[in-house]
KOLDO-619812 format. One line per field, with one value per residue (C-alpha): residue number from 1; residue in three letters; x, y, z. Coordinates in steps of 0.001 Angstrom, whole numbers, plus 500000, padded with zeros to 6 digits. Example, Ala and Ser with C-alpha at 12.3 -4.5 7.8 and 13.67 -1.06 7.14 Angstrom:
KOLDO-619812
i = [1, 2] .
aa = [Ala, Ser] .
X = [512300, 513670] .
Y = [495500, 498940] .
Z = [507800, 507140] .
//
This chain:
KOLDO-619812
i = [1, 2, 3, 4, 5, 6, 7, 8, 9, 10, 11, 12, 13, 14, 15, 16, 17, 18, 19, 20, 21, 22, 23, 24, 25, 26, 27, 28, 29, 30, 31, 32, 33, 34, 35, 36, 37, 38, 39, 40, 41, 42, 43, 44, 45, 46, 47, 48, 49, 50, 51, 52, 53, 54, 55, 56, 57, 58, 59, 60, 61, 62, 63, 64, 65, 66, 67, 68, 69, 70, 71, 72, 73, 74, 75, 76, 77, 78, 79, 80, 81, 82, 83, 84, 85, 86, 87, 88, 89, 90, 91, 92, 93, 94, 95, 96, 97, 98, 99, 100, 101, 102, 103, 104, 105, 106, 107, 108, 109, 110, 111, 112, 113, 114, 115, 116, 117, 118, 119, 120, 121, 122, 123, 124, 125, 126, 127, 128, 129, 130, 131, 132, 133, 134, 135, 136, 137, 138, 139, 140, 141, 142, 143, 144, 145, 146, 147, 148, 149, 150, 151, 152, 153, 154, 155, 156, 157, 158, 159, 160, 161, 162, 163, 164, 165, 166, 167, 168, 169, 170, 171, 172, 173, 174, 175, 176, 177, 178, 179, 180, 181, 182, 183, 184, 185, 186, 187, 188, 189, 190, 191, 192, 193, 194, 195, 196, 197, 198, 199, 200, 201, 202, 203, 204, 205, 206, 207, 208, 209, 210, 211, 212, 213, 214, 215, 216, 217, 218, 219, 220, 221, 222, 223, 224, 225, 226, 227, 228, 229, 230] .
aa = [Met, Ser, Lys, Lys, Cys, Leu, Lys, Gln, Asp, Gly, Glu, Ile, Arg, Leu, Phe, Val, Asp, Phe, Asp, Gly, Thr, Val, Thr, Val, Lys, Asp, Val, Gly, Asn, Ser, Ile, Phe, Asp, Arg, Phe, Leu, Arg, Pro, Glu, Leu, Leu, Glu, Gln, Gly, Trp, His, Asn, Glu, Ile, Ile, Glu, Ser, Trp, Lys, Ala, Gly, Asn, Ile, Ser, Ser, Arg, Glu, Cys, Leu, Thr, Tyr, Glu, Cys, Glu, Tyr, Ser, Ile, Ile, Thr, Glu, Lys, Glu, Leu, Asn, Thr, Glu, Leu, Glu, Lys, Phe, Gly, Leu, Thr, Pro, Gly, Phe, Val, Glu, Thr, Val, Gln, Tyr, Cys, Lys, Arg, Arg, Gly, Ile, His, Leu, Met, Ile, Leu, Ser, Asp, Gly, Leu, Asp, Tyr, Tyr, Ile, Glu, Tyr, Ile, Leu, Gly, Lys, Tyr, Gly, Ile, Ser, Asp, Val, Glu, Tyr, Arg, Ala, Asn, His, Met, Phe, Phe, His, Asn, Gly, Ser, Leu, Ala, Ala, Glu, Phe, Pro, Phe, Val, Asp, Lys, Gly, Cys, Gly, Arg, Cys, Gly, Asn, Cys, Lys, Arg, Trp, His, Met, Asp, Thr, Ile, Arg, Gln, Asp, Gly, Asp, Val, Ile, Ile, Tyr, Val, Gly, Asp, Gly, Phe, Ser, Asp, Arg, Tyr, Ala, Ile, Arg, Ser, Ala, Asp, Ile, Ile, Phe, Ala, Lys, His, Asp, Leu, Ala, Asp, Tyr, Cys, Asn, Lys, Glu, Ser, Leu, Asn, Phe, Phe, Pro, Phe, Asn, Asn, Phe, Phe, Asp, Ile, Leu, Arg, Tyr, Phe, Arg, Gln, His, Tyr, Gly, Asn, Val] .
X = [098389, 101122, 103240, 105582, 109316, 111211, 113794, 117130, 120286, 122161, 122276, 119461, 119538, 117463, 116916, 115114, 113838, 114967, 112468, 109368, 110668, 113961, 112832, 109422, 108883, 109912, 113076, 113479, 109927, 110074, 113307, 111896, 108607, 110724, 113441, 111995, 111664, 108775, 106892, 106896, 105582, 102821, 101849, 101645, 104438, 105919, 102702, 102241, 105674, 105290, 101987, 103585, 106252, 103704, 101719, 104806, 105155, 108674, 111283, 112333, 115701, 114018, 111829, 114747, 116874, 114171, 113631, 117333, 117719, 114814, 115879, 117393, 119472, 122828, 124632, 124012, 120288, 120052, 121924, 119655, 116614, 117961, 118176, 114368, 114126, 113998, 114370, 111421, 111251, 113145, 115508, 118610, 117692, 117218, 120676, 122151, 120255, 121439, 125044, 124805, 122968, 125119, 122200, 123237, 121328, 121407, 119444, 118243, 117075, 116059, 116757, 120000, 123113, 123807, 120815, 121111, 124699, 123793, 120871, 122597, 125613, 123394, 122201, 125627, 124974, 126943, 128400, 125069, 125589, 123432, 122980, 121494, 121834, 124613, 123844, 126076, 125700, 125912, 125465, 123032, 121007, 121259, 122352, 122246, 124250, 123003, 125816, 123456, 121028, 122122, 121547, 117783, 114920, 115376, 112245, 114280, 117460, 118708, 117305, 116712, 115828, 119127, 121079, 119080, 119455, 123176, 123906, 121756, 123234, 121533, 119708, 119530, 116345, 115594, 113494, 112326, 110843, 109267, 106408, 106346, 105885, 109571, 109526, 107065, 109791, 112116, 109569, 109385, 112789, 111914, 110931, 109365, 107781, 106990, 104868, 102843, 101173, 101457, 103428, 100812, 098127, 100153, 100631, 096914, 096144, 098606, 097592, 101129, 101591, 103098, 103330, 101935, 104125, 104073, 107718, 110871, 109924, 107464, 110397, 112423, 109555, 109479, 113262, 113343, 110521, 112116, 115864, 116441, 116867, 120551] .
Y = [970519, 972164, 969837, 972323, 971791, 974579, 976495, 975002, 977145, 975005, 971302, 968772, 967168, 964092, 963245, 960014, 958409, 954810, 952767, 952101, 954290, 952842, 949546, 947973, 947509, 949584, 947761, 949328, 948681, 945125, 944388, 945540, 943750, 940615, 941065, 943068, 941258, 938794, 940085, 943623, 942413, 940469, 943618, 945691, 947948, 948567, 949935, 952100, 953701, 954367, 956108, 958071, 959279, 960257, 962115, 964164, 962791, 961489, 962268, 959796, 959611, 958457, 956020, 954452, 954309, 952366, 950027, 949214, 948811, 946381, 944189, 940729, 939958, 938821, 940038, 936727, 936904, 940465, 939683, 936707, 938910, 941614, 939126, 939213, 942886, 944071, 947399, 949259, 948583, 951151, 952313, 950685, 952136, 955554, 955329, 954483, 957313, 959847, 958769, 959183, 962488, 963955, 964243, 964242, 961455, 961061, 958839, 960618, 958309, 958626, 954901, 952975, 952895, 949182, 947922, 950661, 949613, 945935, 946241, 948646, 946327, 943341, 945072, 946313, 950009, 950553, 953745, 955557, 958377, 958422, 960090, 958098, 957249, 954850, 951345, 948875, 945636, 945805, 942993, 940965, 943998, 946846, 950349, 953636, 956826, 960060, 962030, 964692, 965062, 968633, 969850, 970255, 971043, 967840, 966056, 963717, 961786, 962760, 966024, 965453, 969075, 970257, 968083, 969409, 973042, 972604, 970935, 973017, 975917, 978861, 977741, 974067, 972103, 969997, 966869, 964790, 961295, 959833, 957925, 958433, 960500, 961438, 963114, 965851, 968314, 967565, 968355, 971952, 972459, 970676, 972250, 969052, 966376, 962756, 961250, 958178, 956656, 958790, 961522, 961878, 962156, 964878, 966799, 966680, 967854, 970754, 971604, 970945, 970151, 966727, 963964, 960587, 957608, 953845, 953032, 954609, 953995, 956864, 959045, 957960, 958830, 962347, 962730, 961551, 963896, 966958, 966288, 964015, 960316, 959480] .
Z = [270177, 268158, 266075, 264428, 264729, 266449, 264461, 265392, 265561, 268099, 268875, 269003, 272447, 273228, 276893, 277766, 280943, 281536, 283571, 281485, 278649, 277417, 278927, 278390, 282132, 285132, 286169, 289601, 290744, 289414, 291275, 294584, 293982, 293651, 296294, 299163, 302467, 302095, 305133, 303674, 300353, 302121, 304015, 300833, 302100, 298667, 297224, 300297, 300088, 296350, 297016, 299856, 297425, 294790, 297438, 298304, 301827, 301157, 298511, 295845, 297599, 300803, 298892, 297062, 300208, 302035, 299095, 298917, 302670, 302916, 299993, 300275, 297187, 295858, 292768, 291023, 291763, 290491, 287271, 286631, 287142, 284828, 281977, 281872, 280885, 277306, 275575, 274120, 270355, 268329, 271057, 269579, 266178, 267790, 269353, 265950, 264241, 266826, 266346, 262568, 262799, 265592, 268026, 271668, 273467, 277232, 279604, 282747, 285497, 289125, 289322, 289745, 287601, 288086, 286155, 283535, 282768, 282803, 280387, 278005, 277931, 277214, 274039, 272976, 273581, 276784, 275309, 275715, 278206, 281332, 284717, 287597, 291266, 292292, 293552, 295359, 297321, 301104, 303649, 301562, 300511, 298057, 298961, 297093, 296907, 295353, 293696, 292306, 295217, 296021, 292450, 292554, 294909, 296904, 295727, 293504, 294147, 290693, 289328, 285628, 284996, 286511, 284064, 281138, 282155, 282812, 279479, 277139, 275188, 273500, 270375, 271357, 270776, 273851, 273303, 276262, 276197, 279319, 280860, 284584, 287704, 288025, 284592, 285458, 286498, 283582, 280903, 282105, 280459, 277214, 273902, 272576, 274779, 273972, 276744, 277630, 280704, 283872, 282132, 279404, 282092, 283796, 280549, 279868, 283391, 283097, 279496, 278226, 274538, 273874, 271327, 272440, 271622, 271941, 271235, 269866, 266271, 266834, 267925, 264911, 262595, 264001, 263693, 260099, 259191, 260774, 260799, 257830, 257109, 257433] .
//
């Protein structure tokens, strides 16, 4: 595993996954585990559709559409549930460091904008830029729209790699932080990868160099070592 820092002539750009990376728990999965129709939960339907997505039988757009359609939830119930979710230690400090250092930080999520905005706002960092799928309430359920679905290969509702490739300029150093299955395409456009859980397993399987991490204090430690303590 190489741990050298790339020579940087352009900008430092930090892209981070949201569910299970910025947050301690996967918010989307937890919401649907809580608010899907009871008979579907009893039948184990949610686990089955997640496995079908991971197996490549359906796209993440299809998976998320079904999850939303088969939910039973009000806005008040969702907001109450979202109060239970916390940020991964060190993320707020990483946001502050990036602002001081002039590092471009963006959240890339194949989840839903509503809970991203809610949780970021709860911690006073609602100005963090993000790209995600759009959620709204519809007839006692959730519904989703996919404004970026035509920008990638179609396997994801929101192509993280497309955003990274579109934003990056010559000489930029692209750093990606993630933990899950939906990050495996994005890391192909990263110069430096921080990975844990399923993403770390994928990197090991594909012989991709990465830094393991537990929380964002590990990311901050790397930044301060290579880009200065400001």
